[in-house]
C-alpha positions as CSV (number, residue, x, y, z in Angstrom):
1,N,64.7,5.5,20.0
2,D,61.2,4.7,21.2
3,E,62.4,2.9,24.3
4,V,60.8,-0.4,23.2
5,L,63.0,-3.5,22.9
6,D,63.3,-4.7,19.3
7,E,62.3,-8.2,20.4
8,T,58.9,-6.9,21.4
9,D,58.6,-3.9,19.1
10,N,55.9,-4.3,16.4
11,C,57.8,-1.8,14.3
12,P,61.5,-2.0,15.3
13,L,62.9,0.2,12.4
14,I,60.6,3.2,13.1
15,S,59.9,5.0,16.4
16,N,56.6,3.7,17.6
17,T,56.2,4.5,21.2
18,N,52.5,3.6,21.6
19,Q,52.8,0.3,19.6
20,A,49.4,1.0,18.0
21,D,48.2,-1.9,15.7
22,N,44.7,-1.2,14.6
23,D,44.1,-4.4,12.6
24,N,45.9,-6.6,15.2
25,D,48.2,-8.2,12.6
26,G,51.4,-7.8,14.7
27,I,52.7,-4.9,12.5
28,G,52.6,-1.5,14.0
29,N,50.5,1.1,12.2
30,V,53.6,3.2,11.3
31,C,55.1,0.2,9.4
32,D,51.8,-1.3,8.1
33,D,50.7,-0.5,4.6
34,T,47.1,-1.3,5.5
35,P,46.8,-0.5,9.2
36,G,43.0,-0.5,9.0
37,E,40.7,1.1,11.5
38,P,40.3,-0.1,15.1
39,I,37.1,-2.0,15.5
40,S,36.7,-2.0,19.3
41,A,38.5,-1.9,22.6
42,T,39.6,-4.7,24.9
43,L,39.4,-4.9,28.7
44,T,41.2,-7.5,30.9
45,V,39.9,-8.0,34.4
46,T,42.2,-10.0,36.7
47,K,41.2,-11.5,40.0
48,V,43.8,-11.9,42.9
49,V,42.8,-13.8,46.1
50,N,44.9,-13.4,49.2
51,G,44.3,-15.9,52.0
52,G,41.3,-17.9,53.1
53,T,40.0,-21.0,51.3
54,K,38.4,-19.3,48.3
55,S,39.9,-19.3,44.8
56,V,39.5,-17.1,41.8
57,S,36.6,-19.2,40.5
58,D,34.6,-18.4,43.7
59,F,34.4,-14.7,42.6
60,P,32.5,-14.4,39.3
61,L,33.6,-11.2,37.4
62,F,31.4,-8.8,35.4
63,V,31.9,-5.9,33.1
64,S,28.6,-4.1,33.5
65,A,26.2,-7.1,32.9
66,T,28.7,-9.2,30.9
67,P,30.4,-12.1,32.7
68,V,34.2,-12.2,32.0
69,S,37.0,-14.6,32.9
70,S,40.0,-13.6,35.0
71,G,43.1,-12.6,33.0
72,V,41.3,-12.9,29.6
73,A,41.0,-9.9,27.3
74,T,37.4,-9.3,26.3
75,T,36.3,-7.1,23.4
76,F,33.9,-4.3,24.0
77,S,32.6,-1.3,22.1
78,A,33.9,2.1,23.1
79,G,32.1,3.5,26.1
80,T,31.9,3.6,29.9
81,Y,31.7,0.3,31.9
82,T,31.6,-0.9,35.5
83,V,33.8,-3.7,36.7
84,S,32.4,-5.8,39.6
85,E,32.3,-9.2,41.1
86,T,30.2,-11.5,43.3
87,N,31.4,-10.9,46.8
88,Q,32.3,-13.6,49.4
89,D,32.0,-13.3,53.1
90,N,35.1,-12.2,55.0
91,Y,36.9,-11.0,51.9
92,T,37.6,-7.3,51.2
93,A,37.9,-6.2,47.6
94,V,40.1,-3.4,46.2
95,I,39.9,-2.4,42.6
96,S,43.0,-1.0,40.9
97,G,44.6,-0.5,37.4
98,D,42.8,1.4,34.7
99,C,39.5,1.3,36.8
100,S,38.5,3.7,39.4
101,S,38.2,2.5,43.0
102,T,34.5,2.0,42.3
103,G,35.1,0.0,39.2
104,I,34.4,2.6,36.5
105,V,36.5,2.3,33.3
106,I,36.3,4.3,30.1
107,L,37.2,2.4,26.9
108,E,38.1,4.3,23.8
109,T,38.2,2.8,20.3
110,G,41.4,0.8,19.8
111,Q,42.5,0.9,23.4
112,S,43.4,-2.0,25.7
113,R,42.7,-1.5,29.3
114,S,43.2,-3.7,32.4
115,C,41.8,-3.7,35.9
116,T,42.6,-5.9,38.9
117,I,40.3,-6.8,41.8
118,T,42.3,-8.0,44.8
119,N,40.3,-9.9,47.5
120,T,42.0,-10.2,50.9
121,F,40.7,-12.6,53.5
122,T,40.1,-11.4,57.1
123,A,39.5,-14.1,59.6
124,P,36.2,-13.6,61.6
125,Q,36.5,-12.9,65.3
126,N,35.8,-16.1,67.4
127,N,34.5,-15.2,70.8
128,N,34.6,-18.6,72.4
129,N,33.9,-17.6,76.0
130,S,33.4,-20.6,78.2
131,G,30.7,-20.3,80.8
132,G,29.5,-22.4,83.7
133,G,27.6,-22.6,86.9
134,S,27.2,-24.7,90.0
135,G,24.6,-26.7,88.2
136,G,26.6,-27.5,85.1
137,G,28.8,-26.1,82.4
138,G,27.7,-23.1,80.3
139,G,27.8,-22.9,76.6
140,G,30.6,-21.4,74.5
141,G,30.2,-18.5,72.2
142,G,30.8,-18.7,68.4
143,T,30.8,-16.7,65.2
144,P,27.3,-15.3,64.6
145,P,25.8,-16.3,61.2
146,S,26.0,-13.8,58.4
147,P,22.8,-11.9,57.7
148,T,20.7,-13.3,54.8
149,L,19.7,-11.0,52.0
150,V,15.9,-10.5,52.0
151,I,13.5,-8.6,49.7
152,I,11.0,-6.7,52.0
153,E,7.7,-7.6,50.4
154,S,5.8,-4.8,52.2
155,S,8.0,-2.2,50.5
156,I,7.0,-3.2,46.9
157,A,5.4,-0.3,45.1
158,Y,4.3,0.4,41.5
159,S,4.4,3.7,39.5
160,N,4.5,5.1,35.9
161,I,1.9,2.4,34.9
162,T,1.0,2.3,31.2
163,E,-0.8,-0.2,29.0
164,N,2.5,-2.0,28.3
165,G,4.8,-1.3,31.2
166,M,5.4,0.0,34.7
167,T,8.1,0.9,37.2
168,I,8.5,-1.2,40.4
169,T,10.5,-0.2,43.5
170,W,11.4,-2.3,46.6
171,D,13.8,-2.4,49.5
172,T,16.3,-5.0,50.8
173,N,17.9,-5.4,54.2
174,L,21.4,-5.5,52.6
175,P,23.0,-3.8,49.6
176,A,22.3,-5.7,46.4
177,S,21.6,-5.3,42.6
178,S,18.2,-4.9,41.0
179,Y,16.2,-6.6,38.2
180,I,13.0,-8.4,37.4
181,V,12.5,-11.9,35.8
182,Y,9.1,-12.6,34.1
183,S,7.2,-15.0,31.8
184,L,4.0,-15.2,30.0
185,A,1.4,-16.7,32.4
186,S,0.7,-19.3,29.7
187,A,4.2,-20.7,30.0
188,S,5.0,-23.4,32.5
189,D,8.1,-21.7,33.9
190,Q,8.9,-22.1,37.6
191,L,11.6,-20.6,39.8
192,D,14.9,-22.5,39.4
193,N,17.8,-20.8,41.2
194,L,20.2,-23.2,39.6
195,D,19.4,-21.9,36.1
196,N,22.1,-19.4,35.3
197,S,21.2,-19.0,31.7
198,G,20.8,-15.4,30.4
199,T,22.5,-12.2,31.2
200,P,21.5,-11.5,33.9
201,P,20.3,-15.1,34.9
202,T,16.5,-15.6,34.4
203,Y,16.3,-18.4,37.0
204,G,13.7,-20.5,35.1
205,Y,11.7,-17.6,33.6
206,Q,11.6,-16.5,30.0
207,F,12.8,-12.9,30.2
208,S,14.6,-10.4,32.5
209,T,15.1,-6.7,32.7
210,P,18.7,-5.3,32.7
211,E,20.5,-5.7,36.0
212,L,21.1,-2.4,37.7
213,D,22.9,-1.3,40.9
214,I,25.7,-3.8,40.4
215,N,28.4,-1.5,41.8
216,P,27.8,0.1,44.0
217,K,24.9,-2.0,45.3
218,T,21.9,-0.4,47.1
219,T,19.1,-1.2,49.5
220,S,16.5,0.9,47.6
221,H,15.8,-0.7,44.2
222,T,14.1,0.4,41.0
223,A,13.5,-1.6,37.8
224,T,11.2,-1.0,34.8
225,L,9.1,-3.4,32.7
226,T,8.6,-2.2,29.1
227,G,7.2,-3.7,25.9
228,M,4.6,-5.8,27.6
229,T,1.6,-6.9,25.5
230,P,-1.7,-5.4,26.7
231,N,-4.4,-7.7,28.1
232,T,-1.9,-10.5,28.4
233,P,-1.2,-12.0,31.9
234,Y,2.5,-12.3,33.0
235,H,4.1,-13.8,36.1
236,F,7.1,-12.0,37.6
237,R,9.5,-11.9,40.6
238,L,11.9,-9.2,41.8
239,V,15.6,-10.3,42.0
240,S,18.4,-8.8,44.1
241,R,21.9,-10.2,43.9
242,G,24.5,-9.5,46.6
243,S,24.1,-13.1,47.7
244,L,20.7,-13.9,46.0
245,A,17.1,-13.1,47.0
246,F,13.7,-13.4,45.2
247,S,10.4,-11.8,45.9
248,N,7.1,-13.8,46.0
249,E,5.7,-14.4,42.5
250,Y,3.1,-11.9,41.3
251,K,0.7,-12.0,38.4
252,M,0.1,-8.8,36.3
253,T,-2.1,-8.0,33.3
254,F,-1.6,-4.7,31.4
255,G,-4.5,-3.0,29.6
256,E,-8.1,-2.0,30.1
257,I,-9.5,-4.8,32.3
258,T,-11.6,-4.9,35.4
259,Q,-10.5,-6.1,38.8
260,T,-11.7,-9.6,39.8
261,P,-10.7,-10.7,43.3
262,V,-9.4,-14.2,43.4
263,S,-10.6,-16.0,46.5
264,N,-8.6,-19.2,46.1
265,P,-5.9,-18.9,43.3
266,T,-4.1,-22.0,42.0
267,P,-1.0,-22.5,44.1
268,I,2.4,-22.4,42.4
269,P,4.5,-25.4,43.6
270,T,7.9,-24.8,45.1
271,P,10.6,-25.8,42.5
272,T,13.1,-28.6,43.0
273,G,16.0,-26.3,42.3
274,G,15.5,-24.2,45.4
275,S,12.8,-22.4,47.3
276,N,12.0,-18.7,47.7
277,N,13.8,-17.5,50.7
278,Q,11.0,-15.0,51.2
279,G,8.4,-17.6,52.3
280,V,4.8,-17.9,51.2
281,G,2.7,-15.2,49.7
282,T,-0.3,-14.5,51.9
283,S,-2.7,-12.5,49.7
284,G,-4.8,-14.0,47.0
285,L,-6.9,-10.8,46.3
286,G,-6.4,-8.8,43.2
287,Q,-4.7,-5.5,43.9
288,Q,-5.8,-2.5,41.7
289,V,-2.7,-0.5,41.2
290,A,-3.7,2.3,39.0
291,G,-6.5,3.8,37.0
292,G,-8.5,0.5,36.5
293,S,-6.0,-0.5,33.8
294,T,-3.5,-2.9,35.4
295,V,-4.0,-5.6,37.9
296,V,-1.2,-7.1,40.1
297,E,-2.0,-10.2,42.2
298,D,0.2,-12.0,44.7
299,I,0.1,-15.7,44.0
300,L,0.1,-18.3,46.8
301,E,3.2,-20.4,46.7
302,E,2.1,-23.6,48.6
303,N,-1.1,-25.6,48.6
304,T,-3.0,-25.1,51.8
305,G,-4.8,-28.4,51.4
306,S,-8.2,-27.2,50.2
307,N,-9.4,-27.8,46.6
308,E,-9.7,-24.8,44.2
309,G,-13.1,-23.2,44.5
310,E,-14.1,-25.2,47.6
311,E,-15.4,-23.1,50.5
312,T,-14.6,-24.1,54.1
313,S,-17.3,-24.1,56.9
314,D,-15.7,-21.0,58.5
315,E,-15.9,-19.2,55.1
316,I,-19.6,-20.2,54.7
317,Q,-20.4,-19.1,58.3
318,S,-18.6,-15.8,57.8
319,T,-20.4,-15.2,54.5
320,N,-23.8,-16.0,56.1
321,A,-23.1,-13.6,59.0
322,I,-22.2,-10.9,56.6
323,Q,-25.3,-11.4,54.5
324,T,-27.6,-11.5,57.5
325,A,-26.1,-8.2,58.8
326,A,-26.4,-6.6,55.4
327,L,-30.1,-7.7,55.1
328,S,-30.9,-6.4,58.6
329,E,-29.2,-3.1,57.9
330,A,-31.0,-2.8,54.5
331,G,-34.4,-3.7,56.0
332,G,-34.1,-1.0,58.8
333,Q,-33.1,1.6,56.4
334,G,-35.9,0.7,53.9
335,F,-38.6,1.1,56.6
336,I,-37.3,4.5,57.6
337,D,-37.3,5.6,53.9
338,W,-40.8,4.4,53.5
339,L,-42.0,6.1,56.6
340,S,-40.5,9.4,55.5
341,A,-42.3,9.2,52.1
342,N,-45.7,8.1,53.5
343,W,-46.2,9.8,56.9
344,W,-49.3,11.8,55.8
345,W,-51.1,8.5,54.9
346,L,-50.3,7.2,58.4
347,L,-51.7,10.5,59.9
348,L,-54.9,10.1,58.0
349,L,-55.2,6.5,59.2
350,L,-54.7,7.5,62.8
351,I,-57.4,10.2,62.5
352,L,-59.8,7.7,61.0
353,I,-59.1,5.2,63.8
354,A,-59.7,8.0,66.3
355,L,-63.0,8.9,64.7
356,I,-64.2,5.3,64.7
357,A,-63.3,5.0,68.3
358,Y,-65.1,8.2,69.2
359,Y,-68.2,7.1,67.3
360,Y,-68.2,3.7,69.0
361,W,-67.8,5.3,72.5
362,R,-70.6,7.8,71.9
363,E,-73.0,5.0,70.8
364,Q,-72.2,3.0,73.9
365,N,-72.9,6.0,76.1
366,K,-76.3,6.6,74.4
367,G,-77.5,3.1,75.3
368,K,-76.7,3.7,79.0
369,K,-78.8,6.9,79.1
């Protein structure tokens, strides 16, 4: 009388509406002499694609930061999770099942939950308007290209700086997720956007922070570096994933050190696996970010052609001009300071000169008389 067919009932002789089976041995708890305790919960995320040329494999699925496969039950500890995917252009996603419309699902011990993400293709508008003129045919319109996700370098800011960590904020032009990849400066790691190892992917670096703002995504990002070793240099990039964008590479050192501007830092070569879509860093000067304790430097990402440490003629001329101006200014100020301190000596000297002149004049007049 539990309204479950005997063919599928894990305890057909006893009413067992919820079909609970803590130890997953196929025997319902009410019939099992050793039902055991539930170890965890399971969640199945299923992808459905309607229309277009994309398939299920074109939409990577995630439960929080964990990648999952469509239609496969995955084991998780009890807790609250966010189901999300990597979006594709011209597809609209709708989340249903045990998840909320924003992908939130609560897993309790022993439960099995399921969520479905349905992506429906919408053909882009094609404005092929023919044009022309007496001098020749005009061009036709077309579908404008989709905007490219970009990290806005000028928005990057640092806060909550300690000897072993700090918080970094930045903005993007489109909604995306937020995290940081980083390595010890002594490592030979380089950006490789084909390297999907790690959760989230580290793209050729040694470490990463947890990925935040997966669903919903945001244009204002925050990520925190912790557990860094003081007085040890690191390289890092900011990462935002909607499509995929990286910041320039920066160098940071935590701890009590002094700022040393770098006039010609060693360039970091562009990796074979892909280039930074942000372009080339333009500042090689150390940036003091707080309290004299942590230095962050922007590293040039392509070789400008000059050797490290070699000054150009323009740099030399500029340096000479600055030094000449500084000496002139220092000399003028020094004379004024000396004059202020020794004016009475000058007054005595002028009086002495005047007396000598008067004596000389009087002696000359005596001879004429």
